[in-house]
N, C-alpha and C positions, 0 to 999 in steps of 0.2 A: 504493500500500500504506500502511495506517495502522499505525504501530509505536509501542508503549509501552515506554519504558525504566523499569524499576523499580529504583531505588537510592535508598533513603529517607534514609539518614544513614550515617556522620557526615561532617564536612567533608572529612577526608582521603579517605574512601571515595568521595565524590562527585568529588573532583579526580582520583582514580585512574581514574574511568570516563569522564572527558572525552575521552581519545583514542579511545575507542570511539564516542562521539557524532560526533567529527570524521571518523572513518573511515566511519561509516554515512552521513553526509551527503555525503561526497565520492563515494561509490560508488552512492548512491541519491538523487540530487538532487531527484527529484520526489516522494519519499515524504513522508507527513505524520508527523512525529516529535513525540511527546509524552514528557514525563518526569514521573513522580510522585515527590514528595519530601516529607519531613517539613517542616512550616512553619519550624521552628526552624533547619533546615539549608539553607534555600532561597536565601539571599542570593547565593551564588556563582553560581547559575544564572539569576538574573533578567536579563531583557533580552538573553538569549543569541540571536544572530541565526540559529543553526543549529536552534533549537527552534521548532516551530509552537505548542506549548502547554506551559505549565508548570503542573502540577496540584499544589497545596500541600495537604497533609492533616495531620491530627492523629490519628495512629493510636491513641493512648490514648483519645481521645474517641470515635473510631469503634468501637473494640473494646468500650468501655463500653456504647455504645448498642446494638450488635448482641447482646451477651451478655445485657443486661437486658431486651431486647425493647421498650424505650421508644422512642417515636417522637420522638426528640430532633431539634430543628431542625438543629443542626450536623452530626450524622452523615448526615441526609437530604441536606443540601447537598453534603457531601463525596462521597457516592455518586453524586449527580447529575452532579457535575463529572467523576468518574472514568468514568462510563458515557456521557459526552456524545458520544464517537466510537465507532463500531463497529470496534474494533481487530481487525486481522487477526492481529497477532503481539504478544505481550508477552515481554520479555527480562528475566528475574529475575537481575540481577547481584549481588544481596545474599546469597542462599542461606539465608534465614531463613524460619521458618513465617509470620511476619507479611508478609514481602515476597511470598512465594508466594500468600498469601491475598489480598493486594491485587491481584496479577496475575489471580487467579481472579475476584475481584469486579468487575474491569474488563470482564468479558465477552469477553475476547480469544478468538479461535477456537483459536489455538495458543499455548502457553506453553512457552518454552525456559528451561532453567536448567542448572546443573552436575550431574554425576553424584553419587551419594551420597558418594563419597570426597572430593569437592571442596566439599561443603556444610558450613556451620557448624552447621546443624541438619538432619541427614540425613532426618528425617521429612518435611521440606518437599518431597522428591522425589515424594511421593504426589500433590501438587497440580499437577505439571508434566505437559505433554503429551509432551515429549521431553527427554532429558538429554544433555549434551555432556561427554565425559570430557576432562580436561586433566591433564598431568603433575603430580605432587604438589608438587615444589619449583619452583614457577613464580611469578615476580613478579606481584603482584595486577593490575598494568596489563596485562601480557601475558595473564594468565588471562582477563580480561574480553574482550580482543581475540580470543582463541581461542574463547570462547563465541559471539561475534558471527560469526566465520568458520564455525563448525560449524552455527549456526542459519540464517544467511542467505547464506553463501558470500562474505561480505565479506573480502577478503584482509587479512592483518596488515600494516600499513604499515611501511616501513623507518624513517621518521622519525615521532616522536610529536608530536602537536599538542594543546595544552591551550586550547581556546577559552574565554576569560573576557572579558566585555565590561565595560569601565570607562568612566566619563564624566568631565567636567571637575571635578566635585565630588570624586571619588575622587583625582584627580591633585592637586587643591589640598590635600587632606588630607596626601598624601605630601610635598608641597613644604613645608608648614608644619612637619611633624614633623622634616624634615631641614635646615631653613633655616640652622641654626647650624653645620652640618658642612662647608660648602663642597663638598658632593657627595661627601665622602670618609667613608663610614661603613660599619660592619658592623651586622648585625642579630643580637642575642642574644635568644633566647627561652627563659626559664627554666621555663616552665610545661609541663604534660603532663597527659593525662587520667588517668593512674595515678600514685600516689605512687612506684612502683618505676621510673618513667621519668625521675625528676627528678635532675639534676645539682645540686650544692649552690650556693646563692646566693653563698657566699664564693668559690668557684672562678670563678663567672661574673664576680664583681667583680674578682678578680685578673687574669682574662683580659682584661677591659676595660682595665685599667691597662697590660698588656703590649702590647695592640693600639695603644694611644696612644703608649707610649714607643718601641716598635720600628718602627711604621709611620706614626704620626701619624693613625691611623684612629679616629674617634669611634665609640662604641657606642650604638646605639639599642636599648633594652631593651623589647621589645614585650610587651603584655599584652592579654588579653581580659576579658570580664565576670568579676568576682570575683577577678582576678589582680593588681590594683594593688599590694597589700601585698607580694607576691612580687617584683614589679619594683622597688619602693622598697627592699626589702632588698638587692637587687643594687647599686643606686645607693649605698647606705650602706656596702657592702662595698668600694667602689672608692675608693682613697685619692687617685686623680688627679681624681675627680669628672668623668670623661668617659664615664660611663654614664648616659644620660638615658632615663627611662621614657617611652614613648609609647603611647597607646591609639588604635587606628584601627578603622574598619570592615574587614570582610574584603577588600573590593575596594580600600580605601585601603591596606591592608597589601600587597596584590598590586602596586599602583602603587609603593609604597615599595621592595619587594623587587626590582623590575626594575632599579633603579639601585644596589643595594647591592654592596659589594665582596665580601662573603661573608656567609653565614648560618650560625650555630652554634646548635644546639639538638637536642632529642630527637625521638622518633617521635610527632609530633602534627600537627594540622591545618595550622598555620602553616608547618611544614617542607615539607609537600606543596604548599602554595600557592607557596612560594618555588621549589620545583622547577619548577612550572608557569610561573613568571615568568622562568626561566632563570638564577636566582641561583647562583653557586658555593656548594656545600653542604659543610659539615663536620657530619656527623650523629653524635650521641652515643647509642649504642644499648645497652640492657641486657636487659630481659626479652623484647623482640621482635627479629625477624630482619631484617637489612638486605637479604638476598636477596629477601625477600617485600615489605617495606614501604618500603625505602630508595629513594634516587634511582636511576633506570634509566640514568643517564649514567655511563660508566666513569671519567670524570675526577673525579667527586665522591668524597668520602672518608668512610668510616665509622671511628669510633674506638670500640673495644669491648674487653671483657675476654675474650679467647679462652682464657686460661690457666686459668680456673676451670671446675669440672666440672658446674656446675648451670645453664649458660646454654642448652643445647640444648632447643628446644621448651618454654621456661619459661612465658611468658605469664602470670606471676603478678602480681596487683594488690597483693598484700601478701607480705611475705617475712620470715623470721626472721634471714636473713644480711645483707641490704642491702649487698652487695658489688659487684654487677655494674655499678653506676654510680659506683663509687669509682675514678674516672679522674683521673690527675694532670693539672694544668694544662699542664705542659710538653709532654705528649703531644698535647694539643689544639692548643696553639700551633704545634707542629711540623707538624701536619696543616693548619692554616691557612696556614702558610708554603709548604707544598707546593702547596696548592690555588690560592693567588693568586700564587705565584711570587715 
């Protein structure tokens, strides 16, 4: 059987779908499995031994070419790669019009996706062959596994596996970033895709000071493209100067996270990679929900403002109140203490 996984972006969403890839390969070892992904989000999937093909696309260029009718070279090449296999099944784990359209353009005989109540864009159900209903308040990892079970009969595993392939170069990145710590470090990630997900740099700096004074733990302040200024602000907010900004590739970050004592940060891609790496997690959650996006492990801890009345189903990228991430450092430190014992 030839199977196409459709999960285009973002980094966190892709990581959340990895347990479905692992379960699919474990139960269908002879299937030909392909994954179509946005080129800008593809790094975490490259060289994955469970995949037969990784199809990288640029949906903006593809959409532009299809809508304009122009015979642009890049869209033609993308469509050729997408249709190179006669797919029996496409699994739309994304729930968007563009992901359902990609599944349809692949030429797959059957396209499975979520029922309308589980779709981010309900109109995409019109492009599916069959829909699978899942309970409303379901963690996104389990939601994907339930789609896989409903579509192909693959049972939901008891233990989650996050297959990510790293090489010596990624491990060397991690060793270099942590060389001065003696292997005793926490990862602090101050960035987030939305402004409403951000905890203040001053509090991150104070937390770094307390991690050093209380536990002798160095803080590595990780940053991605365009986030160096934010990481530097955390370093400058630390009076102990034990907050060191480090920039790594995604797989370099994964290698670094595997040996970290704890990860502290908001609902963003690095947190989900740290979950995949098995790092102890203290998640700082504001406009999004831990039950949906947080760590699936019961021992990990969420710190959030449950006493305010505007948090339920918020998902705002801007806000007039700016209070849900107004979390005191002492609460976060207490959560770190509980998590790492």
